[in-house]
C-alpha positions in Angstrom: 32.1 -8.0 4.1 32.0 -11.6 2.9 29.8 -12.6 5.9 27.5 -9.7 5.2 27.2 -10.7 1.5 26.5 -14.3 2.5 23.8 -13.2 4.9 22.1 -11.1 2.2 22.3 -14.0 -0.3 20.7 -16.3 2.2 17.9 -13.7 2.8 17.3 -13.6 -1.0 17.1 -17.4 -1.2 14.4 -17.4 1.6 12.2 -15.4 -0.8 10.1 -18.2 -2.3 7.6 -17.6 -5.2 4.9 -17.1 -2.6 7.0 -14.5 -0.8 7.5 -12.7 -4.1 3.7 -12.5 -4.6 3.3 -11.1 -1.1 6.0 -8.5 -1.7 4.4 -7.3 -4.9 1.1 -7.0 -3.0 2.8 -5.2 -0.2 4.1 -2.6 -2.7 0.5 -2.0 -3.6 -0.7 -1.4 0.0 2.0 1.2 0.4 2.4 0.5 0.9 6.5 -0.7 -0.1 9.7 0.9 -1.1 10.9 4.5 -1.7 7.8 6.7 -1.5 7.4 10.2 -2.7 4.3 12.0 -1.6 3.2 15.3 -3.0 0.6 17.1 -0.8 0.1 20.8 -0.2 3.4 21.6 -1.9 5.4 19.1 0.1 7.2 15.9 -1.0 7.8 13.1 1.5 10.4 10.5 0.6 10.6 7.1 2.3 13.2 4.4 2.0 12.0 0.8 2.2 14.4 -2.0 2.8 14.6 -5.8 2.8 16.9 -6.3 5.8 19.5 -3.5 5.1 19.1 -3.6 1.3 17.0 -1.1 -0.6 15.0 -3.0 -3.2 12.7 -0.6 -5.1 10.9 2.7 -5.3 7.3 3.9 -5.0 5.9 7.4 -5.8 2.6 8.6 -4.3 1.1 11.8 -5.7 -1.7 13.8 -4.2 -3.7 16.1 -6.5 -6.1 18.6 -5.0 -8.5 20.6 -7.2 -11.4 22.4 -5.6 -13.5 19.8 -3.7 -11.7 16.9 -5.4 -8.7 15.0 -4.0 -6.9 12.3 -6.0 -4.1 9.9 -4.9 -2.0 8.1 -7.5 0.8 5.6 -6.7 3.4 4.0 -8.9 5.9 1.5 -7.6 8.5 -1.1 -8.7 10.9 -3.5 -7.0 13.7 -5.8 -8.0 15.5 -8.5 -6.1 18.1 -11.1 -7.3 15.2 -13.6 -7.9 12.3 -11.5 -9.3 10.8 -8.1 -10.1 7.4 -6.5 -10.1 5.5 -3.3 -10.2 2.1 -1.8 -9.0 -0.2 1.1 -9.7 -2.9 2.2 -7.3 -5.1 5.2 -6.8 -8.3 6.6 -5.5 -10.5 9.8 -5.9 -12.5 11.7 -3.3 -15.1 14.4 -4.1 -16.2 16.5 -1.1 -14.5 14.0 1.2 -16.4 11.1 -0.3 -14.7 8.1 -2.0 -15.8 8.0 -5.6 -13.4 5.4 -7.1 -10.3 3.4 -6.5 -8.1 0.9 -8.4 -5.1 -1.4 -7.9 -3.1 -3.1 -10.6 -0.4 -5.7 -9.9 2.3 -6.7 -12.4 4.9 -9.5 -12.3 7.7 -9.1 -14.8 5.6 -6.6 -16.7 2.6 -9.0 -16.9 -0.7 -7.9 -15.3 -1.6 -10.6 -12.9 -4.3 -8.9 -10.7 -6.6 -5.9 -11.0 -9.2 -4.5 -8.6 -11.5 -1.5 -9.3 -14.0 0.2 -7.0 -16.8 2.5 -8.3 -19.5 4.3 -6.4 -22.9 3.3 -7.9 -25.3 5.0 -5.4 -25.2 6.7 -2.0 -23.3 4.0 -0.1 -22.9 1.1 -2.5 -19.8 0.4 -4.6 -19.2 -2.0 -7.5 -16.0 -4.0 -6.7 -14.5 -5.8 -9.7 -11.6 -8.2 -9.2 -9.8 -9.7 -12.2 -6.9 -12.2 -12.2 -5.5 -14.4 -15.0 -8.2 -17.0 -14.6 -11.2 -15.4 -12.9 -13.3 -12.2 -12.8 -15.8 -11.4 -10.0 -18.1 -8.5 -9.4 -19.6 -7.7 -6.0 -21.6 -4.8 -4.5 -20.2 -3.6 -1.2 -21.7 -1.1 1.2 -19.0 1.3 2.4 -19.1 4.6 4.3 -18.2 7.1 1.5 -16.0 9.0 3.9 -13.9 5.8 4.5 -10.2 6.2 4.7 -8.2 3.8 2.4 -4.9 2.0 3.0 -3.3 4.1 0.3 -4.3 7.2 2.2 -2.6 6.1 5.4 0.6 7.8 4.5 -1.2 11.1 4.5 -3.6 10.8 7.3 -3.5 9.2 10.8 -6.5 6.9 11.2 -7.6 8.5 14.5 -10.9 7.1 15.9 -11.2 4.6 13.0 -11.8 0.9 13.4 -11.2 -0.1 9.7 -9.8 1.2 6.4 -10.7 0.3 2.9 -8.2 -1.8 0.8 -7.9 -0.8 -2.8 -6.3 -4.2 -3.6 -8.6 -6.5 -1.7 -11.8 -4.5 -2.1 -12.8 -5.0 1.5 -12.6 -3.2 4.8 -9.6 -4.1 6.9 -9.5 -3.8 10.7 -7.2 -1.1 12.1 -6.3 -1.0 15.8 -4.5 1.7 17.8 -1.7 0.1 19.8 0.1 3.2 21.2 0.5 6.9 20.9 0.6 7.5 17.1 0.9 3.7 16.4 -1.6 1.6 14.5 -1.8 -1.9 13.2 -3.7 -2.9 10.0 -4.8 -6.5 9.4 -5.2 -7.5 5.8 -7.0 -10.7 4.3 -3.7 -12.3 3.3 -2.9 -12.7 7.1 -0.3 -10.0 7.2 -0.2 -7.2 9.8 1.4 -3.8 9.1 2.3 -1.3 11.8 2.2 2.4 11.1 4.0 5.1 13.2 2.9 8.7 13.1 4.2 12.1 14.2 1.5 14.6 13.8 -0.5 13.5 10.8 2.4 12.1 8.9 3.4 8.4 8.7 7.1 8.3 9.7 7.6 4.5 9.5 5.8 1.3 8.5 6.8 -2.2 9.5 5.7 -5.6 8.3 7.0 -9.1 7.5 6.9 -11.1 4.3 8.0 -14.7 4.5 9.3 -14.1 8.0 11.6 -11.3 6.8 11.1 -7.8 8.1 10.3 -5.0 5.7 10.8 -1.4 7.1 9.7 1.8 5.4 11.2 5.0 7.0 10.6 8.6 6.1 13.9 9.9 4.6 13.2 13.6 3.8 10.5 16.2 3.5 10.7 18.9 0.8 
């Protein structure tokens, strides 16, 4: 037990400030911890671990009303060195993306915000705000584009990219096996998704060289 505790403490120490920022961002792609998804009367619960240690929770809710579909995610994490939380969401109407958002917090302080709003047939206004800067860009996106947040509810079959709520850009996605896909994000990270049917059963990535695994725990 002493050796196991020592190994975990060493793992925590390896989490530098930069790794903490990457972890907070990872939560917002999932993307990162214990996920509860409500869709068509079902709830999917995932456990996410740093090594063998569970470090947080994330809830993803799906609301369907007529031709509208809305995803909302709330997540939080805590390690021996730091803590953070994230909120993310998107809305589709008649299978077309209307809006999306991503908020990142460090110790309850908002440090990064991205919003995406449809302004005409295929153009979106993407606004990114940090502590020091604010930028606005117009991006041309296929309105039927799948987003990273949506990956837990839909396998990206026959797709070459997905839209990132956090980065406000399209990210390449590549099929690497039966029901297996890799997504490449602008921060240099790759995340691998495993599907059975149309449900994501597991996601793997690395932060600061440390493996993060998200595994489906139960379905209700």
